[in-house]
Each structure stands twice: as structure tokens, then as C-alpha cells.
C-alpha positions as CSV (number, residue, x, y, z in Angstrom):
1,M,-6.1,-22.0,8.1
2,F,-8.6,-22.7,5.3
3,I,-10.3,-19.3,6.0
4,Q,-7.0,-17.5,5.9
5,R,-6.0,-19.2,2.6
6,C,-9.3,-18.3,1.0
7,L,-8.9,-14.7,2.0
8,L,-5.5,-14.3,0.5
9,L,-6.5,-16.0,-2.7
10,M,-9.5,-13.7,-2.8
11,I,-7.2,-10.7,-2.5
12,L,-4.9,-12.0,-5.2
13,L,-7.9,-12.6,-7.6
14,A,-9.0,-8.9,-7.8
15,S,-9.6,-9.1,-11.5
16,I,-12.8,-11.0,-10.7
17,V,-15.8,-8.7,-10.3
18,L,-16.0,-7.9,-6.6
19,F,-19.0,-6.9,-4.5
20,S,-19.3,-5.9,-0.9
21,A,-22.8,-6.9,-0.1
22,G,-22.7,-10.5,-1.2
23,C,-21.8,-12.0,2.2
24,S,-24.1,-9.8,4.3
25,D,-27.0,-11.5,6.0
26,G,-27.7,-8.8,8.6
27,G,-29.7,-6.3,6.5
28,P,-28.6,-2.8,5.6
29,A,-25.3,-1.6,7.2
30,E,-25.4,1.1,9.7
31,E,-23.1,4.1,9.3
32,T,-21.4,5.9,12.1
33,A,-19.9,9.3,11.1
34,L,-17.9,11.7,13.1
35,P,-18.4,15.4,12.6
36,E,-15.3,17.0,11.0
37,D,-14.6,19.0,14.1
38,E,-15.0,16.2,16.6
39,E,-12.0,14.4,18.0
40,L,-11.9,10.7,18.4
41,Q,-13.0,9.6,21.8
42,A,-12.7,6.2,23.5
43,E,-15.7,3.8,23.0
44,D,-16.6,1.9,26.2
45,D,-17.9,-1.0,24.2
46,I,-14.6,-1.6,22.3
47,D,-13.1,-4.1,24.7
48,E,-11.8,-6.9,22.5
49,E,-8.1,-7.4,22.6
50,N,-6.2,-6.6,19.4
51,Q,-4.3,-9.7,18.3
52,V,-1.3,-10.2,16.0
53,F,-0.8,-13.7,14.7
54,G,2.6,-14.8,13.3
55,D,6.0,-13.2,13.3
56,V,7.9,-11.2,10.8
57,S,10.5,-13.4,9.1
58,D,13.6,-12.6,7.0
59,T,12.1,-10.3,4.4
60,A,15.0,-8.7,2.6
61,A,15.3,-9.6,-1.1
62,A,18.1,-12.0,-1.9
63,L,17.3,-13.7,-5.2
64,S,18.6,-12.5,-8.5
65,G,16.1,-10.1,-10.1
66,E,15.2,-8.9,-13.5
67,L,14.0,-5.5,-14.8
68,D,12.6,-4.8,-18.3
69,I,12.6,-1.4,-19.9
70,E,10.3,-0.9,-22.8
71,N,12.2,-0.8,-26.1
72,I,15.6,-0.7,-24.3
73,G,16.2,-4.1,-22.9
74,T,16.1,-6.5,-20.0
75,F,18.6,-6.3,-17.2
76,A,19.5,-8.7,-14.4
77,F,20.6,-7.5,-11.0
78,N,21.7,-8.7,-7.6
79,P,19.3,-7.2,-5.0
80,E,22.0,-7.4,-2.3
81,K,23.9,-4.7,-4.2
82,V,21.0,-2.3,-4.6
83,E,21.0,0.6,-2.2
84,T,18.1,3.0,-1.6
85,V,18.0,6.7,-2.4
86,R,15.2,7.0,0.2
87,D,17.1,6.3,3.3
88,D,14.5,8.4,5.1
89,I,12.1,5.6,4.4
90,F,13.9,2.3,4.0
91,N,16.4,0.5,6.3
92,D,19.6,-0.9,5.0
93,G,19.0,-4.0,2.8
94,Y,15.6,-2.7,1.6
95,F,14.7,-0.6,-1.4
96,S,12.1,0.4,-3.9
97,I,11.5,-0.5,-7.5
98,F,12.9,2.9,-8.5
99,D,16.1,2.1,-6.7
100,V,16.7,-0.8,-9.1
101,L,16.8,1.8,-12.0
102,V,19.2,3.9,-10.0
103,H,21.4,0.9,-9.4
104,L,21.5,0.1,-13.2
105,E,22.3,3.8,-13.9
106,Q,25.1,3.9,-11.4
107,S,26.6,0.7,-12.7
108,G,26.7,2.1,-16.2
109,Q,24.1,-0.2,-17.7
110,I,21.5,2.5,-18.6
111,E,21.4,6.2,-19.1
112,M,19.0,8.0,-16.8
113,D,18.5,11.5,-15.4
114,Y,16.4,12.0,-12.4
115,Y,15.7,14.4,-9.6
116,F,13.9,14.7,-6.3
117,D,10.8,16.9,-6.4
118,Q,10.1,18.4,-3.0
119,E,6.6,19.6,-3.9
120,M,5.6,15.9,-4.6
121,N,7.9,14.1,-2.1
122,T,9.1,11.7,-4.8
123,Y,11.8,11.1,-7.3
124,V,11.0,11.8,-10.9
125,I,12.6,10.3,-14.1
126,D,13.6,13.2,-16.3
127,S,14.9,11.0,-19.1
128,L,15.6,7.3,-19.6
129,G,17.5,6.1,-22.6
130,G,17.0,9.7,-24.0
131,Q,13.2,9.5,-23.7
132,E,10.8,11.2,-21.3
133,N,7.6,10.3,-19.5
134,W,8.2,7.0,-17.8
135,W,6.1,5.0,-15.4
136,Y,6.1,1.4,-14.2
137,D,4.3,-1.9,-14.5
138,A,5.0,-4.0,-11.4
139,Y,3.4,-6.7,-9.3
140,Y,4.4,-9.2,-6.7
141,D,4.8,-13.0,-7.0
142,G,1.5,-14.6,-7.9
143,G,0.0,-11.4,-9.2
144,W,-0.6,-9.8,-12.6
145,R,-0.6,-6.5,-14.4
146,E,-2.7,-3.8,-12.6
147,R,-2.9,0.0,-12.6
148,S,-1.1,1.8,-9.8
149,V,-0.5,5.4,-9.0
150,F,1.7,4.7,-6.0
151,R,5.1,6.5,-5.8
152,M,7.7,4.4,-7.5
153,D,10.4,5.3,-5.0
154,L,8.2,4.0,-2.1
155,Y,7.1,0.8,-3.8
156,P,9.1,-1.9,-1.9
157,Y,10.9,-4.5,-4.0
158,K,10.4,-8.2,-3.2
159,D,11.9,-11.4,-4.4
160,E,10.2,-12.9,-7.5
161,M,8.3,-9.8,-8.4
162,T,7.7,-8.7,-12.0
163,L,9.1,-5.3,-12.8
164,R,8.9,-3.3,-16.0
165,F,9.2,0.4,-16.9
166,V,7.1,1.8,-19.7
167,R,6.3,5.0,-21.5
168,A,3.2,6.9,-20.4
169,S,1.5,10.0,-21.7
170,E,2.5,13.4,-20.2
171,E,-1.1,14.2,-19.4
172,Y,-1.5,11.0,-17.4
173,L,1.7,11.5,-15.4
174,E,0.7,15.1,-14.7
175,S,-2.7,13.9,-13.3
176,V,-0.8,11.5,-11.0
177,Y,1.7,14.2,-10.0
178,E,-1.0,16.7,-9.1
179,T,-2.4,14.2,-6.5
180,Y,1.2,14.0,-5.0
181,R,1.3,17.8,-4.7
182,D,-2.1,17.8,-3.0
183,E,-0.8,15.3,-0.5
184,V,2.3,17.4,0.3
185,R,0.2,20.6,0.6
186,R,-2.2,18.7,3.0
187,L,0.8,17.5,5.0
188,N,2.3,21.0,5.3
189,E,-1.1,22.5,6.3
190,N,-1.2,20.0,9.1
191,E,2.3,20.8,10.2
192,G,3.7,17.4,9.2
193,K,1.0,15.3,10.8
194,I,-0.7,12.8,8.5
195,I,-4.4,13.7,9.0
196,V,-6.6,11.8,6.5
197,P,-9.8,13.7,5.7
198,E,-11.9,10.5,5.4
199,V,-11.4,6.9,6.7
200,I,-14.1,4.5,5.7
201,I,-14.5,0.9,7.0
202,E,-17.2,-1.0,5.1
203,G,-17.6,-4.3,6.9
204,K,-20.0,-7.1,6.7
205,N,-22.3,-5.8,9.4
206,E,-21.4,-2.1,9.8
207,T,-20.0,0.9,8.0
208,L,-17.9,3.3,9.9
209,T,-16.8,6.7,8.6
210,F,-14.3,8.8,10.4
211,K,-13.3,12.4,9.5
212,N,-9.9,14.0,9.9
213,V,-8.1,11.1,11.4
214,E,-4.5,11.5,12.5
215,I,-2.5,8.4,11.5
216,K,0.5,7.7,13.6
217,A,3.4,5.3,12.9
218,Q,3.1,2.0,14.7
219,N,6.4,0.6,13.4
220,L,4.8,-2.7,12.6
221,R,7.4,-3.4,9.9
222,D,10.4,-2.0,11.6
223,E,12.8,-4.4,9.8
224,M,12.0,-2.7,6.5
225,F,11.2,0.9,7.4
226,Q,12.8,3.6,9.4
227,P,11.2,4.5,12.7
228,G,8.2,6.9,12.3
229,V,7.3,5.8,8.7
230,V,3.6,5.6,8.4
231,T,1.9,2.9,6.3
232,A,-1.7,2.3,5.3
233,I,-2.2,-0.4,7.9
234,D,-1.4,2.2,10.6
235,T,-4.9,3.6,9.8
236,I,-6.5,0.6,11.5
237,L,-3.9,0.5,14.3
238,S,-4.4,4.2,15.0
239,L,-8.2,3.9,15.2
240,A,-7.7,1.0,17.5
241,D,-5.4,3.1,19.7
242,A,-8.3,5.6,19.9
243,R,-10.6,2.7,21.0
244,Y,-12.9,3.1,18.0
245,I,-12.3,-0.3,16.6
246,S,-10.4,-3.6,17.4
247,Y,-8.6,-5.9,15.0
248,D,-6.7,-9.1,14.3
249,L,-3.7,-9.3,12.0
250,Q,-2.3,-12.4,10.4
251,W,1.2,-12.8,9.0
252,Y,1.6,-14.8,5.7
253,E,4.8,-16.2,4.4
254,S,3.5,-17.7,1.2
255,L,0.3,-19.1,-0.1
256,G,-0.8,-21.0,-3.2
257,T,0.7,-19.5,-6.3
258,A,2.1,-16.6,-4.3
259,G,5.4,-18.0,-3.0
260,V,6.6,-14.7,-1.6
261,V,4.0,-12.9,0.5
262,K,5.7,-11.9,3.8
263,S,3.1,-9.4,5.0
264,Y,0.4,-8.8,7.6
265,W,-3.2,-8.8,6.5
266,I,-6.3,-7.6,8.3
267,E,-8.2,-10.7,9.5
268,R,-10.8,-8.9,11.7
269,I,-12.2,-5.5,12.4
270,N,-14.7,-5.4,15.3
271,D,-17.1,-8.3,14.8
272,D,-16.4,-8.8,11.1
273,V,-14.0,-11.7,10.8
274,S,-12.7,-13.0,7.4
275,E,-14.4,-16.3,6.5
276,G,-14.6,-18.5,3.5
277,R,-14.5,-16.3,0.4
278,C,-15.2,-13.0,2.3
279,G,-12.9,-10.5,4.0
280,F,-11.3,-7.1,4.0
281,V,-9.2,-5.4,1.3
282,Y,-8.3,-1.8,1.0
283,E,-7.4,1.2,-1.1
284,A,-5.8,4.6,-0.4
285,G,-5.1,7.8,-2.3
286,D,-7.0,10.5,-4.2
287,E,-10.6,10.2,-5.3
288,A,-9.5,10.8,-8.9
289,F,-7.9,7.3,-8.9
290,H,-10.4,5.3,-6.7
291,F,-10.6,1.5,-6.9
292,F,-9.1,0.0,-10.1
293,R,-8.1,3.4,-11.5
294,G,-4.9,3.1,-9.4
295,N,-5.6,3.2,-5.7
296,H,-6.7,-0.4,-5.2
297,N,-3.7,-2.6,-5.9
298,H,-1.9,-5.5,-4.4
299,I,0.8,-3.7,-2.4
300,P,0.0,-5.1,1.1
301,S,-1.1,-2.3,3.5
302,D,1.7,-3.0,6.0
303,V,4.3,-2.0,3.4
304,R,2.4,0.8,1.6
305,V,3.9,4.0,2.8
306,I,1.4,6.9,2.9
307,T,2.2,10.6,2.6
308,S,-1.2,12.2,3.3
309,P,-3.9,10.6,1.2
310,Q,-7.3,12.1,0.6
311,Y,-8.9,8.9,1.9
312,V,-8.2,5.4,3.2
313,K,-10.8,2.7,2.8
314,Y,-11.0,-0.9,4.1
315,F,-13.9,-2.8,2.6
316,W,-15.5,-6.2,2.8
317,I,-15.7,-8.2,-0.4
318,C,-16.8,-11.7,-1.4
319,I,-16.0,-13.6,-4.5
């Protein structure tokens, strides 16, 4: 349990300078790359059993929440009364941070115009309080402010999270939106299949690179999401299905200052097992927003819905 606690605290302390080689004692990592035109084939030496520790609990938000809108006001809401506009993604009782805004607009507490953009596969705020160019500042219990370029209507709401909407520059929003358009174009080119151009696993002892990997829904969080919704953690599960890797998952209810966790974390990939102050974290998205530019944030990978990212990366860090 000490190992698992250290890993989660490590993940929650991402503002500390991170490095991936600090825990390695096995010399330079070896890289295994698949040619872009080669399909994944089963590996005879991947014979470890994939294990999932812990069970999904009651994860629906139930506590009174609060949303702050820059220069407009702070609004309380009852999460049990919030409904999602993305019923193609969320099951009843679950919703995104954008859905909270919609709830406030529908109840007459704020003025907001919004629309669904098919080319980006997301809702866009046209105006809020008579102003344009809105983005969000959100983080879960025990976290802190961080950059994120994740679609706001896919960002799951949790109890005890901090949620604020702020003005952003038009240029910044357009740079984010262009990555969304790229994802939808990629999805359409692949006839609706999520095929990630590059998946990278940088472990303690090995680096694995996979090209053009099809990610299939594993329905790990079927209490929250509709059947067939693909999340970032499905990258690991899909590679394991192809017998290229094996893994362990661990469910966390809460830990330390993070009272509301309620997610699965990657505890092991192949022979690399989280230990002490070392373990796996991840990022996903477009190269333009790699790492702390917006792709690496603290949305757990089992609840981070992916559309068709340019890359997914799980990497080993020590603090």
C-alpha cells in the first residue's frame, strides 16, 4: 500500500520537476519500434496475466458544487439536477464541466449562447454574459491550477473539484480548436476507427514505440460512459489485447489530500512496476501541446475520453 500511495502522491505533485531516468539502474533503455505498415502481432514472451485490483464504487457526484465565472459571479448547483448534453458519451447521472454551465443557463442564472461544432466534435461557447472567447480552469480534489486543452464537454465532473471559467485569447482558442479539427479529420480518414499514429511507453527498463495503433473501447468505466466510448487507458488495454504488453491496474478511492479519486491507475507495464517514488504517468493529444503545454494534466486516463489523438504516451517518472 505504501508503494501505491507514493505513486498517487507523485502523480498529484506534477508541479515538481519530473525526470524519467532517475530511477533507472539498468543502463540505456532499448527501443522497439513497429514499421508504420506493420500490424500488431502476438508476442510469445508476453505471458503474464493482466490484473485489475479493486472495484469501481459509487462514482456519481452527489455533493453541492460551485462554479466561478470570471467577472460575472460564483454559482452553487446541485449535481443531481445537472444533465449532460453529451448523452452519446455519458450515462445518466454523469456529466461534464460544460454541462454545469448549460444547467445554469437553462435555470436562468446566466446568459449563454453555445453550439455543437461537428468539425471539432465538441460544444463551443459563442458568448457568456455577452462576452466571447471562454475557456476553463478546472482541477480535481487535492489538485491545483494547470493547463489543459481537453474538450470541456468531455471533462468529467467530480465531487469536490474546483471549477472556473475564464476569458482566453482568440488566437489561443483557435490553436486548440485546430487540433480538434485534426482529430476529427483523422477519425474520418480511418472510417470512424481511433487509430493513433504513435503510442510510446517509456518505462524504467525499456522504451516501446508503436505506430498506427487501433484503440478499442474496453468499457472499463461502464458506470460513467456509454458502451463503446474510448478512453486513454484503453491504449494500454488494447496493446495488451494484441499481446504486446501486460499490465496491472489499481483502483483508488481516495488518498492523502485527494479525498475524491475514484479511478484506476496503471501500476505495472511488463516488468516495470511502480515502486517508492517512481511510476507511470501519461499524456495524450497533439504535439503542439505536449507535456505541461496542455496534454499532461491530472484527468485520470480511465476517464479521459479520446477522439483520435496524434499520440498517446505513458512514461516513467521519479520525484
